[in-house]
N, CA, C and O atoms as CSV, one atom per row, in Angstrom:
chain,resi,resn,atom,element,x,y,z
A,1,MET,N,N,-0.997,33.245,80.462
A,1,MET,CA,C,0.436,32.891,79.614
A,1,MET,C,C,-0.206,33.138,78.191
A,1,MET,O,O,-1.376,32.976,77.846
A,2,ALA,N,N,0.837,33.558,77.490
A,2,ALA,CA,C,0.757,33.840,76.148
A,2,ALA,C,C,0.829,32.677,74.956
A,2,ALA,O,O,2.016,32.362,74.870
A,3,THR,N,N,0.439,32.300,74.488
A,3,THR,CA,C,0.369,31.068,73.623
A,3,THR,C,C,0.285,31.379,71.925
A,3,THR,O,O,0.034,32.487,71.450
A,4,LEU,N,N,0.513,30.335,71.264
A,4,LEU,CA,C,0.902,30.248,69.977
A,4,LEU,C,C,-0.041,29.401,69.246
A,4,LEU,O,O,-0.154,28.196,69.471
A,5,GLN,N,N,-0.810,30.130,68.248
A,5,GLN,CA,C,-1.700,28.903,67.238
A,5,GLN,C,C,-0.694,27.645,66.267
A,5,GLN,O,O,0.019,27.898,65.296
A,6,VAL,N,N,-0.896,26.514,66.800
A,6,VAL,CA,C,-0.025,25.716,66.093
A,6,VAL,C,C,-0.353,24.413,64.907
A,6,VAL,O,O,-0.306,23.395,65.597
A,7,GLU,N,N,-0.569,24.116,63.879
A,7,GLU,CA,C,-1.008,23.473,63.077
A,7,GLU,C,C,0.235,22.564,62.613
A,7,GLU,O,O,1.116,23.179,62.013
A,8,LEU,N,N,0.432,21.148,62.811
A,8,LEU,CA,C,0.924,20.426,62.399
A,8,LEU,C,C,0.187,19.456,61.020
A,8,LEU,O,O,-0.880,18.843,61.024
A,9,VAL,N,N,1.138,19.591,59.983
A,9,VAL,CA,C,0.348,18.676,58.703
A,9,VAL,C,C,1.115,18.155,58.062
A,9,VAL,O,O,2.107,18.713,57.591
A,10,ALA,N,N,0.756,16.746,57.882
A,10,ALA,CA,C,1.236,15.959,57.024
A,10,ALA,C,C,0.895,15.698,55.585
A,10,ALA,O,O,-0.104,16.121,55.003
A,11,VAL,N,N,1.839,14.955,55.088
A,11,VAL,CA,C,0.673,14.756,53.004
A,11,VAL,C,C,-0.230,13.960,53.562
A,11,VAL,O,O,-1.326,14.519,53.540
A,12,GLU,N,N,-0.259,13.194,53.920
A,12,GLU,CA,C,-1.519,12.044,54.436
A,12,GLU,C,C,-2.403,12.561,55.178
A,12,GLU,O,O,-3.454,11.948,54.996
A,13,ARG,N,N,-2.555,13.598,56.128
A,13,ARG,CA,C,-3.276,13.901,57.053
A,13,ARG,C,C,-2.611,14.970,58.000
A,13,ARG,O,O,-1.432,15.307,58.102
A,14,LYS,N,N,-4.097,15.530,58.870
A,14,LYS,CA,C,-3.951,17.001,59.838
A,14,LYS,C,C,-3.017,16.249,61.065
A,14,LYS,O,O,-3.754,15.275,61.213
A,15,ILE,N,N,-2.401,16.123,61.610
A,15,ILE,CA,C,-1.737,15.548,62.755
A,15,ILE,C,C,-2.049,15.830,63.930
A,15,ILE,O,O,-2.515,15.066,64.776
A,16,TRP,N,N,-1.654,17.609,64.087
A,16,TRP,CA,C,-2.750,18.383,65.719
A,16,TRP,C,C,-2.725,19.852,65.071
A,16,TRP,O,O,-2.128,20.359,64.120
A,17,SER,N,N,-3.653,20.303,66.031
A,17,SER,CA,C,-3.595,21.862,65.461
A,17,SER,C,C,-4.409,22.155,67.239
A,17,SER,O,O,-5.136,21.437,67.926
A,18,GLY,N,N,-3.883,23.426,67.431
A,18,GLY,CA,C,-4.114,23.449,68.993
A,18,GLY,C,C,-3.386,24.899,69.596
A,18,GLY,O,O,-2.564,25.377,68.813
A,19,GLU,N,N,-3.488,25.291,70.264
A,19,GLU,CA,C,-2.856,26.557,71.487
A,19,GLU,C,C,-1.643,25.614,71.666
A,19,GLU,O,O,-1.595,24.384,71.674
A,20,ALA,N,N,-0.746,26.479,71.799
A,20,ALA,CA,C,0.707,25.719,72.341
A,20,ALA,C,C,1.964,26.911,73.121
A,20,ALA,O,O,2.284,28.063,72.828
A,21,THR,N,N,2.285,26.237,73.888
A,21,THR,CA,C,3.330,27.721,74.822
A,21,THR,C,C,4.448,27.717,73.938
A,21,THR,O,O,4.985,28.787,73.654
A,22,THR,N,N,4.949,26.411,73.372
A,22,THR,CA,C,6.558,26.493,72.575
A,22,THR,C,C,6.183,25.607,71.865
A,22,THR,O,O,5.220,24.857,72.024
A,23,VAL,N,N,6.982,25.654,70.985
A,23,VAL,CA,C,7.271,24.523,70.018
A,23,VAL,C,C,9.426,24.236,69.604
A,23,VAL,O,O,10.319,25.081,69.531
A,24,VAL,N,N,9.460,23.199,69.491
A,24,VAL,CA,C,11.343,22.985,69.190
A,24,VAL,C,C,10.509,21.737,68.183
A,24,VAL,O,O,9.561,20.984,68.411
A,25,ALA,N,N,11.399,21.968,66.987
A,25,ALA,CA,C,11.761,21.669,65.881
A,25,ALA,C,C,13.499,21.642,65.732
A,25,ALA,O,O,14.254,22.228,66.509
A,26,ARG,N,N,13.963,20.759,64.461
A,26,ARG,CA,C,15.396,20.526,64.324
A,26,ARG,C,C,14.898,20.941,62.828
A,26,ARG,O,O,13.771,20.708,62.391
A,27,THR,N,N,15.908,21.574,62.152
A,27,THR,CA,C,16.181,22.067,60.804
A,27,THR,C,C,16.946,22.040,60.284
A,27,THR,O,O,17.864,21.597,60.974
A,28,THR,N,N,17.336,22.323,59.069
A,28,THR,CA,C,18.680,21.692,58.536
A,28,THR,C,C,19.450,22.688,58.892
A,28,THR,O,O,20.629,22.459,58.624
A,29,GLU,N,N,19.192,24.070,59.567
A,29,GLU,CA,C,20.172,25.067,60.353
A,29,GLU,C,C,20.325,24.584,61.454
A,29,GLU,O,O,21.311,24.910,62.113
A,30,GLY,N,N,19.500,23.785,61.890
A,30,GLY,CA,C,19.687,23.452,63.515
A,30,GLY,C,C,18.270,23.288,64.519
A,30,GLY,O,O,17.177,23.501,63.993
A,31,GLU,N,N,18.313,23.055,65.399
A,31,GLU,CA,C,17.552,23.621,66.196
A,31,GLU,C,C,16.587,23.955,66.934
A,31,GLU,O,O,16.770,23.841,68.146
A,32,LEU,N,N,15.361,24.431,66.485
A,32,LEU,CA,C,14.524,25.988,67.001
A,32,LEU,C,C,13.840,25.553,68.178
A,32,LEU,O,O,13.307,24.448,68.282
A,33,GLY,N,N,13.866,26.637,69.265
A,33,GLY,CA,C,12.980,26.913,69.869
A,33,GLY,C,C,11.890,27.965,69.575
A,33,GLY,O,O,12.376,29.053,69.267
A,34,ILE,N,N,10.523,27.923,69.589
A,34,ILE,CA,C,9.764,28.870,69.626
A,34,ILE,C,C,8.880,29.107,70.155
A,34,ILE,O,O,8.027,28.221,70.202
A,35,LEU,N,N,8.609,30.373,70.812
A,35,LEU,CA,C,7.984,31.053,71.840
A,35,LEU,C,C,6.794,32.085,71.041
A,35,LEU,O,O,6.966,32.442,69.876
A,36,PRO,N,N,5.930,32.377,71.618
A,36,PRO,CA,C,4.907,33.476,71.383
A,36,PRO,C,C,5.856,34.332,70.909
A,36,PRO,O,O,7.052,34.132,71.119
A,37,GLY,N,N,5.462,35.231,70.313
A,37,GLY,CA,C,6.139,36.340,69.297
A,37,GLY,C,C,7.135,36.566,69.004
A,37,GLY,O,O,7.567,37.718,69.043
A,38,HIS,N,N,7.886,35.480,68.584
A,38,HIS,CA,C,8.688,35.088,67.937
A,38,HIS,C,C,8.792,35.444,66.228
A,38,HIS,O,O,7.838,35.190,65.492
A,39,ALA,N,N,10.027,36.041,65.723
A,39,ALA,CA,C,9.979,36.426,64.864
A,39,ALA,C,C,9.988,35.878,63.414
A,39,ALA,O,O,10.922,35.107,63.194
A,40,PRO,N,N,9.193,36.099,62.436
A,40,PRO,CA,C,8.739,35.388,61.507
A,40,PRO,C,C,10.260,34.822,60.552
A,40,PRO,O,O,11.282,35.446,60.266
A,41,LEU,N,N,9.812,33.283,60.229
A,41,LEU,CA,C,10.623,32.623,59.511
A,41,LEU,C,C,10.190,31.587,59.226
A,41,LEU,O,O,9.226,31.023,59.745
A,42,LEU,N,N,11.230,31.016,57.887
A,42,LEU,CA,C,10.512,29.929,57.307
A,42,LEU,C,C,11.962,28.935,57.371
A,42,LEU,O,O,13.077,29.325,57.024
A,43,GLY,N,N,11.661,27.679,57.859
A,43,GLY,CA,C,12.993,26.730,57.942
A,43,GLY,C,C,12.701,25.352,57.349
A,43,GLY,O,O,11.617,24.787,57.492
A,44,GLN,N,N,13.650,24.890,56.733
A,44,GLN,CA,C,13.269,23.763,56.594
A,44,GLN,C,C,13.477,22.120,57.458
A,44,GLN,O,O,14.598,21.705,57.754
A,45,LEU,N,N,12.447,21.499,57.705
A,45,LEU,CA,C,12.496,20.626,58.417
A,45,LEU,C,C,13.667,19.519,58.346
A,45,LEU,O,O,13.513,18.887,57.300
A,46,ALA,N,N,14.732,19.072,59.041
A,46,ALA,CA,C,15.993,18.089,58.741
A,46,ALA,C,C,14.786,16.631,58.743
A,46,ALA,O,O,13.719,16.397,59.311
A,47,ASP,N,N,15.745,15.844,57.698
A,47,ASP,CA,C,14.983,14.550,57.650
A,47,ASP,C,C,15.397,14.020,58.737
A,47,ASP,O,O,16.565,14.139,59.107
A,48,GLY,N,N,14.461,13.338,59.422
A,48,GLY,CA,C,14.786,12.026,60.455
A,48,GLY,C,C,14.771,13.101,62.033
A,48,GLY,O,O,15.683,12.999,62.853
A,49,GLY,N,N,13.607,14.065,62.225
A,49,GLY,CA,C,13.709,14.999,63.454
A,49,GLY,C,C,12.770,14.750,64.205
A,49,GLY,O,O,11.853,13.964,63.967
A,50,VAL,N,N,12.942,15.472,65.280
A,50,VAL,CA,C,11.612,15.372,65.837
A,50,VAL,C,C,11.429,16.397,66.676
A,50,VAL,O,O,12.255,16.904,67.435
A,51,VAL,N,N,9.370,16.910,66.361
A,51,VAL,CA,C,8.972,18.287,66.754
A,51,VAL,C,C,8.084,17.877,68.115
A,51,VAL,O,O,7.206,17.041,68.334
A,52,THR,N,N,8.809,18.962,68.970
A,52,THR,CA,C,7.928,18.596,70.049
A,52,THR,C,C,7.341,20.138,70.010
A,52,THR,O,O,7.782,21.142,69.450
A,53,ILE,N,N,6.018,19.899,70.935
A,53,ILE,CA,C,4.954,20.906,70.766
A,53,ILE,C,C,4.174,20.703,72.302
A,53,ILE,O,O,3.395,19.770,72.496
A,54,ARG,N,N,4.554,21.857,73.489
A,54,ARG,CA,C,4.273,22.283,74.711
A,54,ARG,C,C,2.662,22.750,74.386
A,54,ARG,O,O,2.439,23.826,73.832
A,55,THR,N,N,1.747,21.977,74.725
A,55,THR,CA,C,0.642,22.780,74.521
A,55,THR,C,C,0.299,23.200,75.739
A,55,THR,O,O,0.889,22.851,76.761
A,56,GLU,N,N,-1.081,24.297,75.685
A,56,GLU,CA,C,-1.680,24.700,76.551
A,56,GLU,C,C,-1.719,24.228,77.880
A,56,GLU,O,O,-1.351,24.870,78.864
A,57,SER,N,N,-2.268,22.857,77.872
A,57,SER,CA,C,-2.031,22.396,79.249
A,57,SER,C,C,-1.042,22.010,80.020
A,57,SER,O,O,-0.993,21.850,81.240
A,58,GLY,N,N,-0.116,21.850,79.040
A,58,GLY,CA,C,1.710,21.788,79.373
A,58,GLY,C,C,2.273,20.374,79.186
A,58,GLY,O,O,3.341,19.980,79.655
A,59,GLU,N,N,1.460,19.696,78.476
A,59,GLU,CA,C,1.806,18.284,77.615
A,59,GLU,C,C,2.355,18.515,76.704
A,59,GLU,O,O,1.944,19.276,75.828
A,60,ASP,N,N,3.751,17.726,76.688
A,60,ASP,CA,C,4.260,17.713,75.615
A,60,ASP,C,C,3.868,16.458,74.201
A,60,ASP,O,O,3.951,15.234,74.304
A,61,LEU,N,N,3.495,17.155,73.107
A,61,LEU,CA,C,3.327,16.100,71.957
A,61,LEU,C,C,4.277,16.034,71.141
A,61,LEU,O,O,4.398,16.803,70.187
A,62,VAL,N,N,5.130,15.027,71.443
A,62,VAL,CA,C,6.308,14.617,70.429
A,62,VAL,C,C,6.109,13.738,69.170
A,62,VAL,O,O,6.083,12.507,69.188
A,63,VAL,N,N,5.985,14.446,68.180
A,63,VAL,CA,C,6.360,13.990,66.844
A,63,VAL,C,C,7.765,13.480,65.839
A,63,VAL,O,O,8.783,14.147,65.653
A,64,ALA,N,N,7.498,12.286,65.355
A,64,ALA,CA,C,8.623,12.174,64.048
A,64,ALA,C,C,7.806,12.788,63.037
A,64,ALA,O,O,6.611,12.709,62.751
A,65,ALA,N,N,9.133,13.646,62.417
A,65,ALA,CA,C,8.828,14.528,61.296
A,65,ALA,C,C,9.972,14.435,60.489
A,65,ALA,O,O,11.111,14.891,60.590
A,66,HIS,N,N,9.413,13.755,59.687
A,66,HIS,CA,C,10.572,13.704,58.095
A,66,HIS,C,C,10.018,14.750,57.000
A,66,HIS,O,O,8.940,14.770,56.407
A,67,GLY,N,N,11.292,15.738,56.927
A,67,GLY,CA,C,10.714,16.557,55.533
A,67,GLY,C,C,10.056,17.269,55.683
A,67,GLY,O,O,9.373,17.032,56.679
A,68,GLY,N,N,9.745,18.410,55.061
A,68,GLY,CA,C,8.767,19.740,54.696
A,68,GLY,C,C,9.353,21.172,55.245
A,68,GLY,O,O,10.530,21.517,55.140
A,69,PHE,N,N,8.360,21.894,55.818
A,69,PHE,CA,C,8.766,22.968,56.280
A,69,PHE,C,C,7.992,24.022,57.620
A,69,PHE,O,O,6.822,24.328,57.854
A,70,LEU,N,N,9.216,24.327,58.244
A,70,LEU,CA,C,8.338,24.937,59.157
A,70,LEU,C,C,8.134,26.521,59.096
A,70,LEU,O,O,9.009,27.268,58.658
A,71,SER,N,N,6.894,26.968,59.577
A,71,SER,CA,C,6.394,28.246,59.051
A,71,SER,C,C,6.549,29.118,60.486
A,71,SER,O,O,6.685,28.406,61.480
A,72,VAL,N,N,6.545,30.904,60.765
A,72,VAL,CA,C,6.543,31.151,61.958
A,72,VAL,C,C,6.130,32.233,61.555
A,72,VAL,O,O,6.937,33.012,61.048
A,73,SER,N,N,4.991,32.522,61.649
A,73,SER,CA,C,4.267,34.165,61.252
A,73,SER,C,C,3.501,34.719,62.298
A,73,SER,O,O,3.333,33.966,63.257
A,74,GLU,N,N,2.901,36.043,62.374
A,74,GLU,CA,C,2.319,36.801,63.679
A,74,GLU,C,C,0.953,35.606,64.031
A,74,GLU,O,O,0.543,35.312,65.154
A,75,ALA,N,N,0.343,34.962,62.434
A,75,ALA,CA,C,-0.611,34.181,63.106
A,75,ALA,C,C,-0.357,32.936,63.787
A,75,ALA,O,O,-1.170,32.376,64.523
A,76,GLY,N,N,0.958,32.469,63.476
A,76,GLY,CA,C,1.046,31.313,64.765
A,76,GLY,C,C,2.405,30.550,64.000
A,76,GLY,O,O,3.356,31.173,63.527
A,77,VAL,N,N,2.293,29.442,64.002
A,77,VAL,CA,C,3.432,28.574,63.376
A,77,VAL,C,C,3.258,27.129,62.421
A,77,VAL,O,O,3.283,26.177,63.200
A,78,SER,N,N,3.136,26.790,61.381
A,78,SER,CA,C,2.353,26.041,60.570
A,78,SER,C,C,3.908,25.031,60.388
A,78,SER,O,O,4.987,25.578,60.158
A,79,ILE,N,N,3.739,23.306,60.560
A,79,ILE,CA,C,4.329,22.699,60.168
A,79,ILE,C,C,3.920,21.713,59.328
A,79,ILE,O,O,3.041,20.892,59.587
A,80,LEU,N,N,4.685,21.804,58.107
A,80,LEU,CA,C,4.257,21.066,56.769
A,80,LEU,C,C,5.004,19.885,56.285
A,80,LEU,O,O,5.604,19.892,55.210
A,81,ALA,N,N,4.957,18.747,57.184
A,81,ALA,CA,C,5.687,18.055,56.996
A,81,ALA,C,C,5.117,16.705,55.727
A,81,ALA,O,O,3.922,16.522,55.493
A,82,GLU,N,N,6.108,15.994,55.130
A,82,GLU,CA,C,6.364,15.117,54.279
A,82,GLU,C,C,5.804,13.888,54.836
A,82,GLU,O,O,5.119,13.198,54.081
A,83,THR,N,N,5.975,13.535,55.957
A,83,THR,CA,C,5.534,12.211,56.897
A,83,THR,C,C,5.313,12.704,58.374
A,83,THR,O,O,6.164,13.515,58.738
A,84,ALA,N,N,4.564,12.455,59.093
A,84,ALA,CA,C,4.953,12.378,60.496
A,84,ALA,C,C,3.995,11.098,61.494
A,84,ALA,O,O,2.952,10.522,61.185
A,85,GLU,N,N,4.838,10.974,62.746
A,85,GLU,CA,C,3.941,9.982,63.269
A,85,GLU,C,C,3.941,10.876,65.026
A,85,GLU,O,O,4.779,11.552,65.623
A,86,ILE,N,N,2.585,10.427,65.329
A,86,ILE,CA,C,2.528,11.004,67.325
A,86,ILE,C,C,3.550,10.004,67.580
A,86,ILE,O,O,3.695,9.051,66.815
A,87,SER,N,N,4.266,10.169,68.618
A,87,SER,CA,C,5.218,9.589,69.954
A,87,SER,C,C,4.052,8.201,69.917
A,87,SER,O,O,4.354,7.150,69.352
A,88,SER,N,N,3.284,8.319,70.313
A,88,SER,CA,C,2.410,7.421,71.155
A,88,SER,C,C,1.722,6.257,69.858
A,88,SER,O,O,1.314,5.126,70.123
A,89,GLU,N,N,1.732,6.838,68.560
A,89,GLU,CA,C,1.221,6.127,67.527
A,89,GLU,C,C,2.660,5.070,66.861
A,89,GLU,O,O,2.698,4.574,65.735
A,90,ILE,N,N,3.234,5.006,67.442
A,90,ILE,CA,C,4.788,4.553,66.538
A,90,ILE,C,C,4.929,3.336,67.365
A,90,ILE,O,O,4.975,3.245,68.592
A,91,ASP,N,N,5.005,2.152,66.194
A,91,ASP,CA,C,5.124,0.825,66.910
A,91,ASP,C,C,6.549,0.692,66.964
A,91,ASP,O,O,7.254,0.371,66.007
A,92,VAL,N,N,6.970,0.970,68.207
A,92,VAL,CA,C,8.564,0.523,68.356
A,92,VAL,C,C,9.195,-0.612,67.898
A,92,VAL,O,O,10.297,-0.463,67.371
A,93,GLU,N,N,8.746,-1.667,67.986
A,93,GLU,CA,C,9.424,-2.892,67.400
A,93,GLU,C,C,9.686,-2.679,65.874
A,93,GLU,O,O,10.771,-2.910,65.340
A,94,ARG,N,N,8.253,-2.079,65.046
A,94,ARG,CA,C,8.505,-2.133,63.539
A,94,ARG,C,C,9.761,-1.245,63.443
A,94,ARG,O,O,10.800,-1.675,62.943
A,95,ALA,N,N,9.636,0.078,63.964
A,95,ALA,CA,C,10.873,0.852,63.449
A,95,ALA,C,C,11.892,0.182,64.034
A,95,ALA,O,O,12.828,0.384,63.260
A,96,ARG,N,N,12.306,-0.518,64.957
A,96,ARG,CA,C,13.343,-1.185,65.488
A,96,ARG,C,C,14.162,-2.338,64.375
A,96,ARG,O,O,15.346,-2.608,64.177
A,97,GLU,N,N,12.925,-2.804,63.825
A,97,GLU,CA,C,13.212,-3.544,62.359
A,97,GLU,C,C,13.322,-3.072,61.317
A,97,GLU,O,O,13.790,-3.679,60.354
A,98,ALA,N,N,12.893,-1.832,61.293
A,98,ALA,CA,C,12.978,-0.941,59.991
A,98,ALA,C,C,14.098,-0.311,59.981
A,98,ALA,O,O,14.576,0.076,58.915
A,99,LEU,N,N,14.806,-0.066,61.356
A,99,LEU,CA,C,15.886,0.655,61.527
A,99,LEU,C,C,17.282,-0.347,61.467
A,99,LEU,O,O,18.401,0.158,61.376
A,100,ARG,N,N,17.056,-1.929,61.534
A,100,ARG,CA,C,17.993,-2.912,61.301
A,100,ARG,C,C,18.159,-3.153,59.682
A,100,ARG,O,O,19.198,-3.196,59.024
A,101,ARG,N,N,17.064,-3.267,59.342
A,101,ARG,CA,C,16.765,-3.616,57.649
A,101,ARG,C,C,18.022,-2.387,56.950
A,101,ARG,O,O,19.044,-2.631,56.308
A,102,ALA,N,N,17.364,-0.873,57.444
A,102,ALA,CA,C,18.022,-0.129,56.608
A,102,ALA,C,C,19.930,0.093,57.358
A,102,ALA,O,O,20.808,0.847,56.939
A,103,GLU,N,N,19.961,-0.464,58.027
A,103,GLU,CA,C,21.731,-0.470,58.660
A,103,GLU,C,C,21.955,-1.982,57.838
A,103,GLU,O,O,22.878,-1.621,57.108
A,104,GLY,N,N,21.796,-2.978,57.587
A,104,GLY,CA,C,22.094,-3.806,56.913
A,104,GLY,C,C,22.273,-3.741,55.340
A,104,GLY,O,O,22.982,-4.484,54.662
A,105,GLU,N,N,21.418,-2.611,54.871
A,105,GLU,CA,C,21.717,-2.375,53.360
A,105,GLU,C,C,23.086,-1.741,53.376
A,105,GLU,O,O,23.893,-1.590,54.293
A,106,ASP,N,N,23.119,-1.382,51.974
A,106,ASP,CA,C,24.431,-0.435,51.603
A,106,ASP,C,C,23.897,0.785,51.592
A,106,ASP,O,O,22.728,1.129,51.769
A,107,ASP,N,N,25.348,1.731,51.254
A,107,ASP,CA,C,25.126,3.191,51.845
A,107,ASP,C,C,24.438,4.250,50.497
A,107,ASP,O,O,24.677,5.375,50.056
A,108,SER,N,N,23.438,3.087,50.182
A,108,SER,CA,C,22.719,4.237,48.984
A,108,SER,C,C,21.692,5.530,49.814
A,108,SER,O,O,20.964,5.104,50.710
A,109,PRO,N,N,21.656,6.710,49.584
A,109,PRO,CA,C,20.545,7.866,49.860
A,109,PRO,C,C,19.674,7.276,50.228
A,109,PRO,O,O,19.224,7.723,51.282
A,110,GLU,N,N,18.949,6.033,49.673
A,110,GLU,CA,C,17.465,5.826,50.010
A,110,GLU,C,C,17.738,4.976,51.400
A,110,GLU,O,O,16.806,4.919,52.203
A,111,ALA,N,N,19.144,4.228,51.753
A,111,ALA,CA,C,18.780,3.181,53.035
A,111,ALA,C,C,19.430,4.234,54.027
A,111,ALA,O,O,19.385,3.886,55.207
A,112,LEU,N,N,20.015,5.433,53.772
A,112,LEU,CA,C,20.349,6.406,54.753
A,112,LEU,C,C,19.336,7.355,55.421
A,112,LEU,O,O,19.394,7.847,56.547
A,113,ALA,N,N,18.078,7.546,54.148
A,113,ALA,CA,C,17.065,8.327,54.706
A,113,ALA,C,C,16.195,7.179,55.292
A,113,ALA,O,O,15.360,7.743,55.999
A,114,ALA,N,N,15.971,5.671,55.338
A,114,ALA,CA,C,15.100,4.659,56.078
A,114,ALA,C,C,15.680,4.877,57.459
A,114,ALA,O,O,15.050,5.125,58.488
A,115,ALA,N,N,16.841,4.756,57.325
A,115,ALA,CA,C,17.853,4.788,58.918
A,115,ALA,C,C,17.617,5.896,59.530
A,115,ALA,O,O,17.517,5.819,60.755
A,116,ARG,N,N,17.455,7.258,58.871
A,116,ARG,CA,C,17.069,8.160,59.856
A,116,ARG,C,C,15.653,8.275,60.147
A,116,ARG,O,O,15.335,8.867,61.178
A,117,ARG,N,N,14.591,7.708,59.250
A,117,ARG,CA,C,13.283,7.748,59.517
A,117,ARG,C,C,13.347,7.077,60.845
A,117,ARG,O,O,12.892,7.632,61.846
A,118,ALA,N,N,14.006,5.669,60.890
A,118,ALA,CA,C,13.416,5.144,61.734
A,118,ALA,C,C,14.401,5.307,63.735
A,118,ALA,O,O,14.254,4.798,64.847
A,119,GLN,N,N,15.218,6.216,63.144
A,119,GLN,CA,C,16.219,6.577,63.831
A,119,GLN,C,C,14.831,7.708,64.968
A,119,GLN,O,O,14.427,7.400,66.089
A,120,SER,N,N,14.401,9.049,64.090
A,120,SER,CA,C,13.162,9.606,64.730
A,120,SER,C,C,12.313,9.409,64.958
A,120,SER,O,O,11.685,10.207,65.654
A,121,ARG,N,N,11.709,8.160,64.501
A,121,ARG,CA,C,10.474,7.450,65.333
A,121,ARG,C,C,10.643,6.782,66.572
A,121,ARG,O,O,9.856,6.786,67.519
A,122,LEU,N,N,12.112,6.011,66.454
A,122,LEU,CA,C,12.726,5.603,67.945
A,122,LEU,C,C,12.639,6.915,69.254
A,122,LEU,O,O,12.094,6.880,70.357
A,123,ARG,N,N,13.506,8.132,68.496
A,123,ARG,CA,C,13.665,9.273,69.447
A,123,ARG,C,C,12.582,9.698,70.214
A,123,ARG,O,O,12.547,9.996,71.408
A,124,ALA,N,N,11.338,9.681,69.021
A,124,ALA,CA,C,10.087,10.576,69.199
A,124,ALA,C,C,9.291,9.524,70.388
A,124,ALA,O,O,8.504,10.008,71.202
A,125,ALA,N,N,9.567,8.257,70.363
A,125,ALA,CA,C,8.727,7.402,71.262
A,125,ALA,C,C,9.714,6.975,72.545
A,125,ALA,O,O,9.754,5.993,73.286
A,126,GLY,N,N,10.618,8.416,72.415
A,126,GLY,CA,C,11.688,8.168,73.683
A,126,GLY,C,C,12.522,6.597,73.857
A,126,GLY,O,O,12.612,6.079,74.971
A,127,GLN,N,N,12.903,6.163,73.039
A,127,GLN,CA,C,13.908,5.162,73.242
A,127,GLN,C,C,15.242,5.560,72.477
A,127,GLN,O,O,15.302,6.335,71.522
A,128,THR,N,N,16.052,5.046,72.931
A,128,THR,CA,C,17.462,5.186,72.980
A,128,THR,C,C,17.990,4.499,71.546
A,128,THR,O,O,17.781,3.295,71.402
A,129,VAL,N,N,18.772,5.350,70.329
A,129,VAL,CA,C,19.018,4.813,69.104
A,129,VAL,C,C,20.379,4.498,69.387
A,129,VAL,O,O,21.080,3.959,68.530
């Protein structure tokens, strides 16, 4: 089975690196599905998005990613996020509380961004929003 090299890095740390069969990410232009042999591209990650990486072993690595870029080249896929959290590391109750606080604030850009981040963390953790 064909694979592609994937590296997902956030500002604060390397999140994951390895071989994958597919990558699905939400960009500002819409959701992208990337398979081995995909044409080169550069996309801006949508705020509050979820990235799903299907590993070589068939497991899905689900990550809440906020801001940054996705690059596809012959070498593979590089995802450079401002912040990112693997679904298994997300504290669901803390994310729900962050969403409640953000929704209780005004409609400032900061409050809307906080709500999007909380929503993506909940989606990545498999929760309904």
